[in-house]
N, C-alpha and C positions, 0 to 999 in steps of 0.2 A: 752945516750941510744938510742935516736932517730936516731943517725948516726951509732952506733955500732950494733944495732939490724937489720942487713941487710942480704941480701941473701935469696933466696927462699928455705925455709926449708919445703920440701914437707911433709905435715901433713895430718892426716886422723883421723876419728873417728871410734871407735869400737861400732857399734850400733846393739844391739840384735843379736850378733853373726856374723854380716856382717861388712866388712870393707867398709866404704863409704868415698870417697874422693871428695871434691868439691861439695857436695850435701847438700841441705837444708832439715832438718828434722822437722816435726811438733812438737809442744810442747807436752810433754808426758801427759798421762792421770793422773787424780788425784791419789795420792798415799800418803803413810805415811812415805816414806823413804827419805824425804828431797827435793824432786823435787818441783819446784815452779809452781804449776798448777793453771790455771785460772787467771794468772797474766802475762801480757806482759810488759817487761821493757820499760820505757819511761822516759822523762825528769822529770816527776812528781813522778815516781816510779822506780828509776834506780836500776841496779845491783850494790850492795855495795861491794867494794873491799878493802882489806888490803894489802899493799905492804910491804913485809919483805925481805930486801936485805941489805947486808953488805956494799955495795958501794953506796954512795949518788948520784953519777952520774947516776946510773941505776934507782934509785928511781925517780930522777927528770925526766929522760927520759920517764919512764913509765907513770908518771903523765901527761906529755905533750901528750903522745899517747892517753890516755884515756880522756883528757880534751876536745878533739874535738868530743867525742862520747856523744850524748845527753842521752843515756840510760845506761851509766856506770859512777859511781862516786866513787872516792877514799875517803874512810872515815877514814883511819888510815895508819900509817907507822911504821916500826920497822927496826932497824939496827943490832939487834942481837936476839938470840933465846928467851931470857928472855922477851924482849920487844914484840916479836911476840906472845908469850903466853899471856902476859898481854893485848895486843891489841885485841886478839881473844875473851877475856872475857869482855873487856870494850866496844868494838864497835860491835854492831850487824851487822855482815858482811855475805854476801852470798858466797863470794869467797876470798880465800887468795892465793896470789902468794908468795911462800916461796922459798928462795934460799937455796939449800941443804947445801952449804958451811958454813952457820951461825949456823948450828945445830951440836952439839957434836956427835949425832947419828941420822941421818935423818929418819931412819925407826922408831926408838922409838919416835922421835918428831912427826911424823904423828899420831901415836897411841895416844900420850898425847894431842895433839891439838884437835883431833876429839873427845876425851873423854870429853874435856871441852866444845867444840862447835860442837855437833854431826850433826847439820843441815848445817854447813858450808862445802863448797866444797874446797878441797885443791889441788892446782896445784903446783907441785914441779918444780923449775927452776934449772936445773942441768948443770954441765960441760960436755963436750963431752967425758970425760974420765970415766964416770960412767955407762956404758951400763950394767955391770954385776948386778947392783942393781935394774934394772927395775922391775923384777918379785916381789922382796921383797917389793918395794914401793907400787905396786898394791895390794899385799896381805894385807898390812897395811891399805889400804883405800884411797890412793891417787886417785883423780878423773881425774888427768891429769899430764903428765910429758912433759916438754918442754925444749929445749936447749936455752942457752943464744943467739944463733945465729938465733933464730926465727925472722921472719919479723914482723914489727908492725901490718900489716894487719892480719896475722895468729894469733898473740897474742890476738887481739881483738876478732877474731872469736872463738878462744879457750875458752875465758872467757864466751862468750854467750852460746856456746854449753855445757860447763860444768854446767853453771847455769841452763840450761834446763834439766839437768839430764843425759847427755851423758858423755862418757869417751873420753879422748883425748890422743893420742900417735902419734909420727911421724912414718914413714914407718919402720925405723929400730927398733923402739920399738915394733911395731906389729909383725915384723919378729921374734924377740926374744921371744915373748909370744907364738907364734905358734911352734917355735922350742922346747921350754920347754915342751909344752903339748905333742908334738910328742915323745919326749924323755921319758916322763912319761908313755905314752901308750906302748912304746916299752919295757920298763922295766917291766910293769905289765904283759905282755904276754910272757916274756922270762923265760927260765928255771932258777929256783932259786938256787943259790949257797948254800952250807951247812952252817947253823947257829944253834948253840946249845943254847937253852933257858932253864933257870932253872925253877923249879916249881914256885918259887916266882915271877919271871919275867912274867910267863904266867898269874898268878893271877892278877898282876898289869895291864897287857894288858887287861885282862877281865874287870877290873874296869874302864879303860879308855874308852873301847867300850860301856860301860853302861852309860857313861856321868858323872862318879864320879870325884870329884875334888881330888887333891893329898892328901888333909887333910882327906877326907873320906876314900880313899884307905888305907892310913896309919892306920887309926883307925880299919878298917876291918881286916887287916893282922897283926896288933899288932906291928907296928913300928912307926917311925917318918916321918913327911912330908919331911924333907930333905933327908932321906934315899930313899923315893919314887922318889924324883927328881933325885937322883944319879942313881937309877936303870933305870929311863926313858932315861937318857942320854946314858947309855950303850945299852939299847934296840934300840934306834935310830941308834946308830953306827953299831950295829950288822945287822939290817935289811935295813939300807941305806935309812931311812925315815927322814923327817925334822920336823914333828910336829904330834900332836894328830890326825888330820884329815887323814894325809897320813898313819899313823899307823892303823887307823880303816879301810881304804880302802884296805890296805895290808892284813889285817886279813880276810876281806870278800873274796878277790880274792883267797887267798891261804888256806882258811879254817883253819886258824892257831889255833883256840880255840876249836877244836873238843874235847868234853868231859871235858872242863875246864870252870868253871863258878865261879866267886867270888860272893858269896851271902852275903848280909848284915846280920849282927848278929841277927837282929830282924826277919830275914826270915829263919834262920837255919844255920847249920854249913857249912863251906866252902866245896865245892866239889873239891877234889884234882884231878889233871889230871891223866887219865888212862895211864898205861905204853905204850900201843899201840899209844895213841895220842901223848905222849911225844916223842916217836921214830919218829912219822911222822913229828913233828915239826922240827926235826933236818934236814929235807930235804927242808925247806922253808927259803927264804930270798932274794928277788930281791932288787935292789936299785931303789928308787923313786926319780925323779927330784923334787926339792923343789918348786912345783907349786901348787896353790890353797890356799884359805884362810883357815887357821887353828887357833884353839884357842891357846893362849899362855899357857905354863905350869905354873901352879900356885902353 
């Protein structure tokens, strides 16, 4: 690893909406979101790391890289995803370096690992062939994404910055994030193609925008949770959105729910969509790029 992790992989941090490269940032202020405030890493109080990689030569190489750093200590290792999950629960770690290739589904792995260890920072080590997954990994909560070609110096710097509460992407990753958000903005302001939504679909969308779970929506409209899930998939396809957050943003921008409101049964009867509103809905539906953190359909 010490020999294979070579080449200057230009990397940068995304810090408070600004891209900073080669700059040192102060430790963040106290917060409750997992940043390590009021503590400077040292030999007595180091950044604790778990290495999760399927190739032993890389794990050995990374251990050698971090062994010469007084303020970083490897506290656990894993060669597959099951061991990574176990290590995250068994070893109190600040940062995990996780090879995406050992995960059956890297995006789901991020969600599961952070559910078990919410204070841990997760840095995904990816192959050069995974650029299309950058946005999804960020959506799921990855604090950093690095390539196997990253230099040892930048890997050490990445670990320290992520531990401080910052995010880490290389320049290509940053470009993909900005491109995705530009695409989303363009779709939001573009003329909507025609999409026809049924009365039940509109009521389900209303429930989503009110923060109801699928089970609650199903109860209110008199169907099953699985039926609601099936409707949501169709709605996403019709409107070109990826998740509940994008659906809510779409509704706000295009005023999709004029005259439509799903009321809880303890609040009164459902208000059915007015004919005029239903006709207006037929004129709405841009495609949204899958960017932004959204809740999973439950």
